[in-house]
Each structure stands twice: as structure tokens, then as C-alpha cells.
C-alpha angles and dihedrals in degrees: 000000000000099000094227132007119218089255092053092048090049090050091049092049089049091051091050091049090050092050091046088054091048091051091049092050092045094051091048090050093048096048090087092049117088097198102104095179093058092046092052092047093049092046091048089052091050093048090048090055091047095052099040096085093046091051091049091050091050090049089050092050091048091051091050092050092050090051090050091048092053091048091050091049090050092048091049091051091048093050092049090053092048092049090050090050091049092049089051091048092047093050091048091050091049092051092048091051090050092053091046093049092048091050091050091047092052093045095047107030118189113264114237110231 
């Protein structure tokens, strides 16, 4: 789940450079225009296009992280159950061995020499 590969980072940097160039060209073209509202609207549209892919990528990374979090929580719960089962089994085994050894001790007592 490496968030971005080198290729993806390079592509994003290239996209940002392209958008930066578009913004620069746009501003230069609009300097002669006196309609500020149209300029702002066009610039807002351009910025929205520029940020859309980045926002989608961030949403994708967030979704991946949430899935990993759920998996880790599930794994942690499973391990807790398995450890509890092992502890119970271990205690049961110890008690069985104690009973067996006492039975053997009573059946074959040590002879006093």
C-alpha cells in the first residue's frame, strides 16, 4: 500500500506544473480584461480541475487506511482469542499432569531404603 510510487509522484508533479502554467497563461490573458467576476469564476474553475485528482487520491488513501485499520483490529481480536484459548489449554494440561503424577506417586510410592 505504498501511498505513491515514484512514477505516480512524478505524474502528479507534472500535472501540477501543467496547471501552474495554465494559471499563469490564464492570468496573463485576463490582465487586459476588466471583468473581475468572470476572471474569478474562470480561475475558480481552473483551480477546481487542478485539485480534483489530488482530492480523489487523498480519498483513496484514506479509504485504504481505514480498511487496514479494520483488518488490524480484526487481527488483534483474533490473536486475543487465540491467546486466551492457549492459556486455558495450558492450564488444563498442567492440571492433568498434576493429577497423573499424583496418581503415579500413590500407585508406586517410593521405597524407603
